[in-house]
C-alpha positions as CSV (number, residue, x, y, z in Angstrom):
1,T,-18.6,-48.4,15.6
2,P,-16.2,-49.8,18.2
3,P,-14.0,-52.7,17.4
4,S,-15.3,-56.2,18.4
5,S,-12.2,-56.8,20.5
6,I,-13.2,-54.2,22.8
7,K,-16.3,-55.1,24.9
8,F,-18.6,-52.3,26.3
9,K,-21.6,-52.3,29.1
10,D,-24.4,-51.0,28.2
11,E,-25.4,-47.5,29.9
12,P,-28.5,-48.8,31.0
13,S,-26.5,-52.2,32.5
14,F,-24.0,-50.2,34.1
15,F,-26.3,-47.6,35.9
16,E,-28.3,-50.8,37.3
17,T,-25.4,-52.4,38.6
18,H,-24.4,-49.2,40.0
19,D,-27.6,-48.5,41.9
20,Q,-27.8,-51.7,43.6
21,K,-24.2,-51.4,45.1
22,P,-23.8,-49.4,48.5
23,I,-22.5,-46.0,48.2
24,H,-19.5,-46.1,50.7
25,L,-18.4,-42.3,50.9
26,P,-16.6,-41.0,54.0
27,D,-18.7,-39.1,56.3
28,R,-16.0,-36.9,58.1
29,F,-12.6,-35.5,56.5
30,V,-9.9,-34.5,59.1
31,E,-6.6,-32.6,58.1
32,T,-3.8,-31.1,59.9
33,I,-2.8,-27.2,59.3
34,S,0.3,-25.9,59.8
35,V,0.4,-21.8,60.4
36,R,3.5,-20.0,61.9
37,V,2.6,-17.6,64.4
38,S,4.5,-15.3,66.6
39,P,4.6,-16.0,70.2
40,G,2.1,-14.6,72.0
41,R,0.0,-13.7,68.8
42,R,-3.4,-14.5,68.6
43,L,-4.7,-16.9,65.8
44,G,-7.9,-14.1,65.1
45,I,-10.7,-16.9,65.0
46,N,-14.1,-16.8,67.2
47,I,-14.9,-20.3,68.9
48,R,-18.6,-21.6,69.4
49,K,-17.5,-23.3,72.9
50,C,-20.5,-25.9,72.7
51,D,-19.0,-27.7,69.7
52,N,-15.4,-26.3,69.3
53,R,-16.6,-24.7,65.7
54,A,-15.1,-21.6,64.1
55,T,-17.8,-18.8,63.8
56,L,-15.5,-16.1,62.5
57,I,-12.0,-15.8,61.2
58,D,-10.2,-12.5,60.8
59,P,-8.7,-11.5,57.4
60,T,-5.3,-10.7,59.1
61,S,-5.6,-13.9,61.0
62,P,-2.6,-16.9,59.9
63,L,-5.6,-19.2,59.2
64,F,-7.3,-17.2,56.8
65,N,-8.2,-19.1,53.8
66,K,-6.8,-22.1,55.7
67,M,-9.9,-22.9,57.7
68,C,-13.4,-22.1,57.2
69,T,-16.2,-21.1,59.4
70,G,-17.9,-24.4,60.8
71,D,-14.9,-26.4,61.0
72,I,-14.2,-27.8,64.5
73,I,-10.7,-27.8,66.0
74,L,-10.0,-31.1,67.4
75,K,-6.1,-30.7,68.9
76,I,-3.2,-28.1,69.0
77,N,0.1,-29.2,68.7
78,N,-1.2,-33.1,69.5
79,C,-3.1,-31.6,72.3
80,S,-7.0,-31.7,72.9
81,F,-8.2,-28.3,72.5
82,H,-10.8,-27.1,74.6
83,S,-12.8,-23.7,74.2
84,S,-12.1,-22.9,78.4
85,E,-8.2,-23.2,77.6
86,W,-8.2,-21.1,74.5
87,L,-6.0,-17.9,75.5
88,Q,-3.4,-20.4,76.9
89,A,-3.3,-22.7,74.0
90,V,-3.1,-20.2,70.9
91,A,0.5,-19.6,71.2
92,P,3.3,-20.3,74.0
93,L,4.7,-17.5,75.7
94,S,8.0,-16.7,76.7
95,A,9.0,-17.9,80.3
96,P,9.2,-15.4,83.1
97,G,12.3,-16.4,84.4
98,N,14.3,-15.5,80.8
99,Q,12.6,-12.3,80.6
100,G,15.1,-9.1,80.2
101,S,17.6,-11.0,78.7
102,R,18.6,-10.6,74.8
103,E,19.0,-14.2,73.6
104,S,15.4,-14.6,75.3
105,D,14.2,-11.4,73.3
106,E,15.5,-12.8,70.3
107,E,13.8,-16.4,70.9
108,D,10.4,-14.1,71.2
109,K,10.6,-12.9,67.9
110,K,10.7,-16.2,66.4
111,E,8.0,-17.9,64.9
112,I,7.0,-21.1,65.8
113,I,4.9,-23.7,63.8
114,M,1.6,-24.6,65.1
115,K,-0.2,-27.9,63.7
116,I,-4.0,-27.5,64.2
117,L,-6.3,-30.9,63.6
118,V,-9.2,-29.8,62.2
119,E,-12.5,-31.4,61.1
120,R,-14.1,-29.7,57.8
121,A,-17.7,-28.9,58.1
122,V,-18.0,-28.6,54.3
123,F,-16.0,-31.0,52.0
124,S,-16.1,-32.8,48.5
125,F,-14.8,-36.1,47.7
126,S,-14.5,-37.8,44.2
127,R,-13.9,-41.3,43.0
128,L,-13.6,-42.6,39.4
129,E,-16.2,-45.5,38.6
130,N,-15.2,-46.6,35.3
131,T,-14.3,-45.1,31.9
132,T,-16.0,-46.0,28.6
133,L,-16.9,-44.3,25.0
134,E,-19.1,-41.6,24.9
135,R,-22.3,-43.4,22.6
136,L,-25.1,-41.3,20.8
137,D,-28.4,-43.0,20.6
138,L,-29.8,-42.2,17.8
139,N,-33.7,-43.2,16.4
140,K,-32.8,-46.9,16.0
141,S,-29.1,-47.2,16.2
142,T,-26.2,-46.3,18.9
143,L,-23.1,-44.6,17.7
144,Y,-19.8,-44.8,19.5
145,T,-17.9,-41.1,18.7
146,G,-14.5,-43.1,20.1
147,R,-14.0,-40.0,22.9
148,P,-12.9,-41.4,26.0
149,L,-15.9,-40.6,28.6
150,K,-15.0,-41.0,32.7
151,R,-17.8,-41.4,35.4
152,Y,-17.3,-40.1,38.8
153,T,-19.0,-40.4,42.0
154,V,-18.8,-36.7,43.7
155,L,-20.2,-36.4,46.9
156,I,-20.5,-33.0,48.7
157,R,-21.3,-32.6,52.2
158,R,-22.9,-29.1,53.3
159,P,-24.3,-29.1,56.9
160,F,-26.9,-26.7,58.1
161,L,-25.7,-25.1,61.1
162,P,-27.6,-22.5,63.0
163,G,-25.8,-19.2,63.5
164,I,-22.7,-20.1,61.2
165,E,-22.6,-18.9,57.6
166,L,-20.9,-21.6,55.6
167,A,-19.2,-21.3,52.2
168,P,-21.7,-21.2,49.4
169,L,-22.2,-24.4,46.8
170,G,-21.0,-22.3,43.9
171,I,-22.0,-24.0,40.8
172,S,-24.7,-23.1,38.1
173,L,-26.0,-25.4,35.9
174,R,-27.1,-25.3,31.7
175,Y,-28.0,-27.4,28.6
176,D,-25.5,-28.5,26.4
177,S,-26.3,-28.8,22.7
178,R,-28.0,-32.5,23.4
179,E,-30.0,-31.0,26.2
180,R,-28.3,-32.6,28.7
181,V,-27.6,-30.6,32.6
182,T,-24.0,-29.6,32.6
183,I,-22.1,-27.7,35.0
184,A,-22.3,-24.1,33.5
185,S,-19.7,-22.4,36.0
186,T,-18.2,-22.7,39.3
187,V,-17.4,-20.1,41.7
188,P,-13.4,-20.3,42.8
189,G,-12.6,-21.5,45.8
190,S,-15.9,-23.1,46.7
191,V,-17.0,-26.4,47.3
192,G,-18.7,-27.1,44.2
193,S,-15.4,-26.3,42.3
194,T,-13.1,-28.8,44.2
195,H,-14.3,-32.0,41.8
196,L,-16.7,-30.2,39.5
197,R,-15.6,-28.6,36.1
198,P,-17.7,-26.7,33.6
199,W,-19.8,-28.9,30.9
200,D,-19.5,-31.9,33.5
201,I,-22.8,-33.7,32.8
202,I,-25.0,-34.6,35.9
203,K,-26.5,-37.9,35.0
204,R,-27.5,-38.6,38.4
205,V,-28.3,-37.5,41.7
206,N,-28.6,-39.3,44.9
207,K,-28.9,-42.2,42.1
208,E,-31.9,-41.0,40.6
209,P,-32.0,-39.7,37.2
210,V,-31.8,-36.4,36.0
211,N,-33.7,-34.8,33.0
212,T,-34.0,-30.8,33.7
213,K,-31.7,-28.4,35.7
214,T,-34.5,-27.2,37.6
215,M,-35.4,-30.9,38.8
216,C,-31.6,-31.3,39.5
217,A,-31.0,-28.1,41.6
218,F,-34.4,-28.9,43.5
219,M,-32.8,-32.2,44.1
220,I,-29.8,-31.2,45.2
221,L,-31.1,-28.3,47.6
222,R,-33.4,-31.0,49.2
223,S,-31.2,-33.5,49.7
224,L,-28.6,-30.9,51.4
225,R,-31.6,-29.9,53.5
226,E,-32.6,-33.4,54.3
227,T,-29.2,-35.3,54.5
228,E,-26.7,-32.5,54.8
229,Q,-25.0,-34.2,51.9
230,V,-25.8,-34.9,48.1
231,V,-24.1,-37.6,45.7
232,L,-23.6,-36.9,42.1
233,T,-23.5,-39.2,39.1
234,V,-21.3,-37.1,36.7
235,E,-19.8,-37.7,33.2
236,V,-16.6,-36.1,31.8
237,L,-15.2,-36.1,28.4
238,D,-11.7,-37.5,28.8
239,G,-8.9,-34.6,27.7
240,G,-10.3,-31.9,30.2
241,P,-8.6,-31.3,34.0
242,S,-7.1,-34.4,35.7
243,S,-7.2,-33.0,39.5
244,R,-10.0,-34.9,40.4
245,D,-8.9,-38.2,39.5
246,T,-8.0,-40.8,42.3
247,M,-5.5,-43.6,42.1
248,E,-4.8,-46.0,44.9
249,M,-1.0,-46.8,45.4
250,P,0.6,-49.5,47.4
251,A,0.9,-49.2,50.9
252,D,4.6,-49.5,50.9
253,V,4.7,-46.5,48.2
254,V,2.5,-44.9,50.7
255,K,5.0,-45.3,53.8
256,I,7.8,-44.1,51.9
257,C,6.4,-41.2,50.8
258,A,5.0,-40.2,54.4
259,D,8.7,-40.8,55.7
260,H,10.0,-38.9,53.3
261,I,7.7,-36.0,53.7
262,A,8.3,-36.3,57.7
263,A,12.1,-36.1,57.1
264,L,11.9,-33.1,54.7
265,K,9.7,-31.2,57.7
266,A,12.0,-32.3,60.1
267,G,15.4,-31.1,58.1
268,R,16.8,-34.4,58.5
269,I,17.4,-34.5,54.6
270,K,19.9,-31.6,53.3
271,S,19.9,-30.5,50.0
272,A,22.4,-31.8,47.4
273,P,25.4,-29.7,46.8
274,P,26.0,-28.1,43.5
275,I,27.1,-29.8,40.6
276,T,30.2,-28.0,38.8
277,V,31.2,-28.9,35.7
278,V,34.7,-28.3,34.8
279,R,36.0,-28.8,31.0
280,P,39.2,-29.5,30.0
281,I,42.0,-27.1,29.1
282,A,41.7,-28.4,25.3
283,A,37.9,-28.5,25.0
284,A,37.9,-24.9,26.5
285,A,40.6,-23.7,23.9
286,A,38.6,-25.6,20.8
287,A,35.7,-23.9,21.9
288,S,37.0,-20.3,22.0
289,S,38.8,-20.6,18.7
290,S,35.7,-21.6,17.1
291,S,33.8,-18.8,18.4
292,K,36.7,-16.3,17.0
293,K,36.3,-18.4,13.8
294,E,32.5,-17.6,13.5
295,A,33.0,-14.0,13.9
296,K,36.0,-13.6,11.5
297,S,33.5,-15.0,9.0
298,G,30.7,-13.0,10.2
299,K,32.7,-10.2,9.2
300,E,34.1,-11.3,6.2
301,T,30.4,-11.9,4.9
302,K,29.7,-8.5,6.2
């Protein structure tokens, strides 16, 4: 049983208060992708004109494994992107007046960095709700095992886009030894593998309790089909992967980190010079004499 000095919330009371609160989750995910492109080289992706969504990404494209089908291109190099200007916006070409010179030829071969602002079609979001102890509900009593247990809210967004094949959800379900619905496996690189791990316990789907894996799979697919997203309440035994943990940092710390990253990208911060350690002559002589003595003693023992 837990120590009397520690207070724990009963599981029913936690879910009652949790279900009454509105779920504030992001409805979109926008990020910037940086790629190196040779001047005049195509990016190797097909764009749908009506909404600027990527419909096909060639395996030889520099955006392969960085963008996914369904993502929307918002800006290229801080300029608004329009599909009608796609051929001109892919990569800057050399100026006509500089053709023929050796310097211009060398400049044409240099790779440039393109910054592409994209809105993800499929993404996952995780938030840590609370940490408690695992408990076992027996017939007439409750037993705390003493193992830390974390509760997460996991949002998975996957819209339905006709004509575009999106990345699969990539999760499978199973029962554990206590007949709880858990994650059996995740496909590497899928949206499900972002914040879900094998043996994670799925307690609720969109605030509705889950009892069987068939029911859980049906509720997830129905929610994705009707609302293009699903919210899972997941319990995780502490001691597993911590990549899904989130921590809010103070605003000044975030600003310092952002300024430092910007300085590194701009090349304003130079690498530290190498440190050379010079030993005094007496110390070097003492070290050499001790090594000779050790070698001599080794020969005598032989």
